[in-house]
C-alpha positions in Angstrom: 0.0 0.0 0.0 1.3 3.4 -1.0 -0.8 5.3 1.6 0.2 4.9 5.3 -3.4 4.9 6.5 -6.4 3.2 4.8 -7.3 5.5 1.9 -10.6 7.2 1.8 -10.8 7.2 -2.0 -12.6 4.2 -3.5 -12.6 5.2 -7.1 -14.4 7.8 -9.3 -18.1 7.1 -9.6 -19.0 5.6 -13.0 -22.4 7.3 -12.9 -20.8 10.6 -12.6 -19.6 10.8 -16.2 -23.1 11.0 -17.5 -23.5 14.3 -15.7 -21.4 16.1 -18.3 -24.1 15.4 -20.9 -26.9 17.2 -19.0 -28.3 20.0 -21.2 -29.2 22.5 -18.5 -26.0 24.4 -17.3 -27.0 24.7 -13.7 -28.3 21.2 -13.4 -25.1 19.9 -14.9 -23.0 22.0 -12.6 -24.9 20.8 -9.5 -24.8 17.1 -10.7 -21.0 17.2 -11.3 -20.4 18.7 -7.9 -22.8 16.3 -6.1 -21.6 13.2 -7.9 -17.9 13.5 -8.6 -16.6 16.0 -6.1 -17.0 13.8 -3.0 -14.7 11.2 -4.5 -12.2 14.0 -5.6 -12.4 15.5 -2.1 -11.5 12.1 -0.5 -8.6 11.6 -3.0 -7.4 15.1 -2.2 -7.2 14.3 1.5 -5.3 11.0 0.8 -2.9 12.8 -1.5 -2.2 15.6 1.0 -1.3 13.1 3.7 0.9 11.2 1.2 2.8 14.1 -0.2 3.0 16.3 3.0 6.2 14.6 4.4 8.0 15.1 1.0 6.7 18.6 0.0 8.8 21.7 0.4 5.7 23.6 1.5 2.2 22.4 2.4 -0.1 21.6 -0.5 -3.7 22.8 -0.6 -6.4 20.8 -2.3 -8.8 22.8 -4.5 -12.1 21.8 -6.2 -13.7 24.2 -8.6 -17.1 25.9 -8.2 -17.7 25.6 -11.9 -19.6 28.9 -12.0 -17.0 31.3 -13.2 -16.7 33.2 -15.5 -20.4 34.1 -15.8 -22.1 31.9 -18.3 -19.3 29.3 -18.1 -20.4 25.9 -19.5 -19.1 23.1 -17.2 -17.5 20.4 -19.4 -15.0 19.0 -16.9 -13.9 19.2 -13.3 -10.7 18.7 -11.4 -8.7 18.3 -8.2 -5.8 20.7 -8.0 -3.0 20.6 -5.5 -1.1 23.8 -5.1 0.9 25.9 -2.6 -1.5 28.7 -3.3 -4.5 29.2 -1.0 -6.0 31.6 -3.6 -5.3 32.2 -7.3 -3.9 28.7 -7.8 -5.0 28.7 -11.4 -2.4 31.4 -12.3 0.4 29.0 -11.3 1.6 25.4 -12.0 -0.7 22.8 -10.5 -0.5 19.1 -9.7 -3.9 18.3 -11.1 -6.3 15.4 -11.8 -8.7 16.5 -14.6 -12.0 14.6 -15.1 -13.7 14.9 -18.5 -16.5 13.0 -20.1 -14.1 11.0 -22.2 -10.9 11.0 -20.3 -9.2 11.5 -16.9 -5.6 12.9 -16.8 -3.1 13.0 -13.9 -0.8 16.0 -14.8 1.3 19.0 -14.1 -0.7 21.7 -15.8 -0.8 25.4 -16.6 -3.4 27.8 -17.7 -1.6 29.3 -20.7 -3.1 32.7 -20.2 -1.1 33.1 -17.0 1.8 35.6 -17.0 3.8 33.0 -15.1 3.3 30.5 -17.9 5.1 32.8 -20.3 8.0 33.0 -17.8 8.0 29.2 -17.4 8.2 28.7 -21.1 11.1 31.2 -21.3 13.0 29.3 -18.6 12.4 26.0 -20.3 13.7 27.3 -23.6 16.7 29.1 -22.2 17.3 27.5 -18.8 17.5 24.1 -17.1 13.8 23.3 -16.7 13.5 21.5 -20.0 15.9 18.7 -18.9 14.0 18.1 -15.7 10.7 17.9 -17.5 12.1 15.6 -20.2 13.5 13.3 -17.5 10.2 13.2 -15.7 8.3 12.4 -19.0 10.6 9.5 -19.8 10.7 8.0 -16.3 6.9 8.1 -15.8 5.8 7.6 -19.4 4.1 11.0 -19.5 3.2 13.1 -22.6 3.4 16.8 -23.3 0.0 18.0 -24.5 -1.7 21.3 -25.5 -5.4 21.9 -25.6 -7.5 24.5 -27.4 -10.9 25.6 -26.4 -14.0 24.1 -28.2 -17.7 24.6 -28.0 -19.7 22.7 -25.4 -20.2 19.8 -24.9 -16.6 19.1 -25.9 -15.2 22.1 -24.1 -11.5 21.5 -25.0 -9.7 19.7 -27.7 -6.2 18.2 -27.6 -4.1 19.9 -30.4 -0.7 18.4 -29.6 0.7 15.3 -27.9 4.3 14.1 -27.7 6.6 12.2 -25.3 9.6 14.4 -26.1 8.7 17.6 -28.1 8.5 20.1 -25.2 9.4 23.1 -27.3 6.9 22.2 -30.0 4.2 21.9 -27.3 4.9 25.5 -26.4 4.7 26.5 -30.1 1.3 24.9 -30.4 -0.2 26.4 -27.3 1.1 29.8 -28.3 -0.7 29.5 -31.6 -4.1 28.3 -30.3 -3.9 26.7 -26.9 -5.5 27.5 -23.6 -4.0 24.7 -21.4 -0.6 23.0 -21.3 0.2 19.8 -19.4 2.7 17.0 -18.8 0.7 13.9 -17.7 -0.8 10.5 -18.2 -4.2 10.4 -19.8 -6.8 7.6 -19.3 -9.2 7.3 -22.2 -12.8 6.3 -21.6 -14.6 3.9 -21.7 -11.5 1.7 -21.8 -10.0 2.9 -18.5 -13.3 2.9 -16.6 -12.5 -0.3 -14.6 -9.3 1.3 -13.3 -10.5 4.8 -12.6 -13.6 3.6 -10.7 -11.4 1.4 -8.4 -9.4 2.2 -5.3 -6.3 1.1 -7.2 -6.6 4.4 -9.2 -5.9 6.4 -6.1 -2.7 4.4 -5.6 -1.6 5.0 -9.2 -2.3 8.7 -9.0 -0.4 8.9 -5.8 2.6 7.2 -7.4 2.5 9.7 -10.3 2.1 12.7 -8.1 5.0 11.6 -5.9 7.2 11.5 -9.0 6.0 14.9 -10.0 6.4 16.6 -6.6 10.2 17.3 -6.8 9.8 18.9 -10.2 6.8 20.9 -9.0 8.6 22.1 -5.9 11.6 23.0 -8.0 9.6 25.0 -10.5 7.3 26.9 -8.1 10.1 27.6 -5.8 12.3 29.0 -8.5 12.9 32.7 -7.7 13.0 33.5 -11.4 9.2 32.7 -11.7 
């Protein structure tokens, strides 16, 4: 067992994925929160306990309200671990994203953040690129960029590669809204795994591997 104590997380609820297809925006939002967020909250507590002894600073678990900006159409939800108590979306996140057709364990950035531009610069001209490439290889992770799309899709993967970090920056600069390095679980094929307690163990292993890189990036005084 990876977790020292019995984990609270028992898997994501299979019935929760149908909530993303509800036509009414507010009904969909409430159903996502009521159905999926309890499992994500439990996973967040497990992960905080697991990562705390190894983290440079305490990590705070965040779940979205899914009601911002005004008129936003919820098409996904997530659990984000961040040092930031507020404004975590402006910085790098250790994040589990839950979509209708996939779930992804990832290091992720909102590409509209000013900090993302600085991060890209330091990858291209500093030593961050090597660390990220080593993490991608050791954990079998992929660099991805996503563009926005109309609901119900919400976002669309526009780039995916195990090694082409710089090209991922080129693509998100052209048309992307989200950048990530992570492992993606496509549905319905991965449904037996993600609805099991074993998925919490797998996410924990991936996030443990990501933590030193996360701490190094967010603790870099150049960012």
